[in-house]
C-alpha positions in Angstrom: 9.4 78.6 -2.8 9.0 76.4 0.3 12.0 74.7 1.6 11.9 70.9 2.2 14.0 69.7 5.0 15.4 66.2 4.2 16.8 64.4 7.2 19.5 61.8 6.3 19.8 59.1 9.0 23.2 58.0 10.0 24.5 54.9 8.0 25.1 52.9 11.2 21.4 53.4 12.3 20.2 52.3 8.8 22.4 49.2 8.9 21.2 48.3 12.4 17.6 48.7 11.5 18.0 46.7 8.4 19.8 43.9 10.3 16.9 43.9 12.9 14.3 43.5 10.1 16.3 40.8 8.4 16.6 38.9 11.7 12.9 39.2 12.4 12.1 38.0 8.9 14.5 35.1 9.2 13.0 34.2 12.6 9.5 34.3 11.1 10.6 32.2 8.2 12.3 29.7 10.5 9.2 29.5 12.6 7.0 28.9 9.6 9.4 26.2 8.3 9.5 24.5 11.6 5.8 24.7 12.0 5.2 23.3 8.5 7.7 20.5 9.2 6.0 19.6 12.4 2.6 19.7 10.7 3.9 17.3 8.0 5.5 15.0 10.5 2.2 14.9 12.6 0.2 14.2 9.4 2.6 11.4 8.4 2.4 9.8 11.8 -1.5 10.1 11.9 -1.7 8.5 8.4 0.6 5.6 9.4 -1.4 4.9 12.6 -4.8 5.2 10.8 -3.6 2.9 8.0 -2.2 0.3 10.4 -5.4 0.3 12.5 -7.7 0.2 9.4 -5.7 -2.5 7.7 -5.3 -4.7 10.8 -9.0 -4.3 11.6 -10.0 -5.4 8.1 -7.7 -8.5 8.4 -9.4 -9.6 11.6 -12.9 -8.7 10.5 -12.6 -10.6 7.2 -11.2 -13.6 9.1 -14.2 -13.4 11.5 -16.8 -13.1 8.7 -15.3 -15.8 6.5 -14.8 -18.4 9.3 -16.8 -17.6 12.5 -19.8 -16.0 10.7 -19.8 -18.7 8.0 -19.7 -16.3 5.0 -17.7 -18.7 2.9 -17.6 -16.4 -0.2 -14.2 -14.6 -0.3 -14.7 -12.9 -3.7 -18.1 -11.6 -2.7 -16.6 -10.2 0.5 -13.7 -8.4 -1.1 -16.0 -7.0 -3.9 -17.8 -5.1 -1.2 -14.7 -3.0 -0.4 -14.2 -2.3 -4.1 -17.8 -1.4 -4.6 -17.6 1.0 -1.7 -14.5 2.5 -3.2 -16.1 3.0 -6.5 -19.4 4.3 -5.0 -17.7 6.9 -2.7 -15.3 8.0 -5.5 -18.2 8.4 -7.9 -20.1 10.5 -5.5 -17.1 12.8 -4.9 -16.4 13.1 -8.7 -20.1 13.6 -9.8 -20.8 16.1 -7.0 -17.8 18.2 -8.2 -15.9 17.8 -4.9 -13.1 16.1 -6.9 -12.1 17.1 -10.4 -11.0 14.6 -13.0 -7.5 15.5 -14.3 -5.8 12.8 -16.3 -8.9 10.6 -16.5 -11.3 13.0 -18.2 -10.1 12.3 -21.8 -9.6 8.6 -21.7 -10.9 6.6 -24.7 -12.6 3.2 -24.4 -9.7 1.6 -26.4 -7.1 3.0 -24.0 -9.2 1.8 -21.1 -9.5 -1.7 -22.6 -5.8 -2.1 -23.4 -4.4 -0.4 -20.2 -6.8 -0.5 -17.3 -8.5 -3.8 -17.9 -5.3 -5.9 -17.6 -4.5 -4.2 -14.4 -8.0 -4.8 -13.1 -7.7 -8.5 -13.9 -4.5 -9.0 -11.9 -5.9 -6.9 -9.1 -9.1 -9.1 -9.0 -7.1 -12.3 -8.9 -4.8 -10.9 -6.1 -7.8 -9.8 -4.0 -9.8 -13.0 -4.5 -7.0 -15.4 -3.7 -5.8 -13.2 -0.8 -9.2 -13.5 0.8 -9.5 -17.3 0.1 -6.4 -17.8 2.1 -8.2 -17.0 5.3 -10.3 -20.2 4.9 -7.2 -22.3 5.0 -4.5 -20.6 7.1 -4.2 -18.7 10.4 -3.9 -15.0 10.5 -0.4 -15.1 12.1 0.9 -17.6 9.5 -0.4 -15.4 6.6 1.4 -12.4 8.0 4.6 -14.4 8.2 4.2 -15.5 4.6 3.8 -11.8 3.6 7.4 -11.2 4.7 8.4 -13.1 1.5 6.6 -10.6 -0.8 9.8 -8.8 -1.9 11.1 -12.1 -3.2 8.1 -12.5 -5.5 8.2 -8.9 -6.5 11.8 -8.9 -7.5 11.4 -12.2 -9.4 8.6 -10.8 -11.5 10.3 -7.5 -12.2 13.5 -9.2 -13.2 11.7 -11.7 -15.5 9.7 -8.9 -17.2 12.9 -6.8 -17.7 11.6 -3.9 -15.5 14.4 -4.2 -13.0 18.0 -5.4 -12.9 19.1 -7.5 -9.9 21.5 -6.0 -7.4 23.8 -8.2 -5.3 22.5 -6.7 -2.0 18.9 -7.1 -3.0 19.5 -10.7 -4.1 21.2 -11.4 -0.8 18.2 -9.9 1.0 15.8 -12.0 -1.0 17.8 -15.2 -0.3 17.7 -14.5 3.5 14.0 -13.7 3.2 13.3 -17.0 1.4 15.2 -19.0 4.0 13.3 -17.3 6.8 9.9 -17.8 5.1 10.6 -21.5 4.5 11.5 -21.9 8.1 8.3 -20.2 9.2 6.3 -22.5 6.8 8.1 -25.6 8.1 7.2 -24.7 11.7 3.5 -24.1 11.0 1.3 -26.6 12.9 -1.8 -26.3 10.6 0.1 -26.2 7.3 -2.1 -26.6 4.2 -0.6 -26.6 0.8 -3.7 -25.2 -0.9 -3.6 -22.2 1.4 0.1 -21.6 0.8 -0.3 -21.9 -3.0 -3.2 -19.5 -2.9 -1.1 -17.0 -0.8 1.8 -17.0 -3.2 -0.4 -17.0 -6.3 -2.1 -13.9 -4.8 1.3 -12.2 -4.3 2.4 -13.2 -7.8 -0.8 -11.6 -9.2 -0.1 -8.4 -7.2 3.5 -8.3 -8.5 2.3 -8.7 -12.1 -0.3 -6.0 -11.5 2.5 -3.6 -10.4 4.7 -4.7 -13.4 1.9 -4.1 -15.9 1.0 -0.9 -14.2 4.6 0.3 -14.5 4.8 -0.9 -18.1 1.5 0.4 -19.4 1.1 3.6 -17.4 4.6 4.8 -17.4 4.6 8.3 -15.7 0.8 8.5 -15.7 -0.3 8.7 -12.1 -3.9 9.3 -11.1 -4.9 11.1 -7.9 -6.3 8.7 -5.3 -10.0 9.3 -5.8 -9.5 9.6 -9.5 -7.6 6.3 -9.5 -10.4 4.6 -7.6 -13.0 6.0 -9.9 -11.2 4.7 -13.0 -9.6 1.4 -11.8 -12.3 0.0 -9.4 -14.9 -0.8 -12.1 -12.3 -3.0 -14.0 -11.5 -5.0 -10.9 -15.2 -5.2 -10.0 -16.0 -6.6 -13.4 -13.5 -9.4 -13.1 -14.5 -10.2 -9.6 -18.1 -10.3 -10.7 -17.1 -12.8 -13.3 -15.3 -14.9 -10.7 -18.3 -14.7 -8.4 -20.7 -15.8 -11.2 -18.4 -18.9 -12.0 -17.3 -20.0 -8.5 -19.6 -18.5 -5.8 -23.0 -17.5 -7.1 -24.6 -21.0 -7.0 -23.4 -21.7 -3.5 -24.3 -18.2 -2.4 -27.8 -18.7 -3.7 -28.3 -22.2 -2.3 -27.0 -21.4 1.1 -28.8 -18.0 1.2 -25.6 -16.2 1.9 -27.3 -12.8 1.4 -29.3 -13.5 4.5 -26.1 -13.3 6.6 -25.5 -9.8 5.2 -29.1 -8.8 5.9 -29.0 -10.2 9.4 -25.8 -8.4 10.3 -25.5 -5.3 7.9 -23.4 -3.3 10.4 -20.4 -5.8 10.2 -20.5 -6.2 6.5 -21.0 -2.5 5.9 -17.9 -1.9 8.2 -15.9 -4.4 6.1 -16.9 -2.5 2.9 -16.0 0.9 4.4 -12.7 -0.4 5.8 -11.8 -1.6 2.3 -12.3 1.9 1.0 -10.4 3.4 3.9 -7.4 1.1 3.4 -7.2 2.2 -0.2 -7.4 5.9 0.7 -4.9 5.7 3.6 -2.4 3.7 1.6 -1.8 6.7 -0.7 -1.8 9.0 2.2 1.0 7.2 3.9 3.1 7.0 0.7 2.5 10.7 -0.1 3.3 11.9 3.4 6.4 9.7 3.7 7.7 7.4 1.0 7.1 3.9 -0.5 10.0 2.6 1.6 8.5 3.9 4.8 5.2 2.4 3.7 6.8 -1.0 3.4 8.5 -0.7 6.8 5.3 0.4 8.4 3.6 -2.6 6.7 6.1 -5.1 8.2 5.7 -3.5 11.7 1.9 -3.8 11.3 2.3 -7.4 10.3 4.3 -8.1 13.4 1.7 -6.4 15.6 -1.0 -8.5 13.9 0.9 -11.7 14.7 1.3 -10.6 18.4 -2.4 -9.7 18.7 -3.4 -13.0 16.9 -1.3 -15.0 19.4 -2.1 -13.0 22.6 -5.8 -12.1 22.0 -7.0 -14.9 19.6 -4.8 -17.7 20.9 -3.3 -18.4 17.5 -0.6 -21.1 17.8 2.9 -20.1 16.8 5.9 -22.4 17.2 9.5 -21.5 18.1 10.7 -22.4 14.6 8.2 -20.0 13.1 9.4 -17.1 15.3 13.0 -17.8 14.4 12.1 -18.0 10.7 10.1 -14.8 10.9 13.0 -13.1 12.6 15.4 -14.2 9.9 12.9 -12.8 7.3 13.0 -9.4 9.0 16.8 -9.4 8.7 16.4 -10.3 5.0 13.8 -7.5 4.6 16.3 -5.0 6.1 19.1 -6.1 3.8 16.7 -6.0 0.8 15.6 -2.5 1.5 19.1 -1.3 2.1 20.1 -2.9 -1.3 17.2 -1.0 -3.0 18.5 2.2 -1.5 22.1 1.5 -2.7 20.7 0.5 -6.2 18.7 3.7 -6.5 21.7 5.9 -5.6 23.9 4.1 -8.1 21.4 4.5 -10.9 21.1 8.2 -10.0 24.8 8.7 -10.2 24.9 6.8 -13.6 22.1 9.1 -14.8 24.1 12.2 -13.9 27.2 10.8 -15.5 25.3 10.0 -18.7 24.6 13.7 -19.1 28.3 14.5 -19.1 28.4 15.6 -15.4 30.5 14.3 -12.6 29.3 13.0 -9.4 31.2 13.4 -6.2 30.5 11.1 -3.3 
């Protein structure tokens, strides 16, 4: 029989070769991890920039169309963005580019009891949020938005969806003081505009509360969510338009303004869709906290642009008040972080575990 010569390598050589392979694999894994991390960071930054630009652009464009162009129909204007969102999402779903996941087996009864209430609050928030631009300056509106956490916390506490924390309450108190100072310093103060602004924010807060209560852990993908939620909001906006705007829109031939300048109104509709899309992109690539921080930074930039470029009048008292609001916002967000950690530790403790800090 033929003899087979088996060569046994020295143990040291095998170990060295194995070590080299492990090091090469570790380096490759580290490079892939670093590359993936850089890619995610780049994506997050791009989402934040794109959302800030689109959102700011929509603010100034809506203000221009409502005041300078004389299109005094805020509900009709904001319905264009919703209609674009529904139209684009419908095309993506019906063409098969986006598959329905959670929304494919929804019954009409479930839709009526869960989606319609959310659509109603969303419609009120959008309508009043647009009407504000007929009464207040862009810079003052952004300052009032700093008080949104106060409204949100109040609604969530009243509805029993959140327990107040000392630090978040402190942040809300500072926010309220700063917002009141900013309002006191406003030159062109109009009570109707301020009432509409806070009514819009209360509607948005109730929308989030109802969404949290009815939907629970059910979360739609972005396009799927637009496809399901947009028709409900559009229906209520259509009802509002029929009651409050249609007669005036018909008598003043407001449609002629759209026909005369379709590019600007088409851009407003597309920006409405884009803001909805990029909002989820920012939250998914970062976090809801980062989204809020980016939102406040964007509001500050809008104020500066409004003052420098569009010569919006801002008083010293307003700037001091807005600065105090930013301090309150920081305290509020820090309190939310502390509250989340405490609840997490309680959750672990409730399962018989121990938590070490």
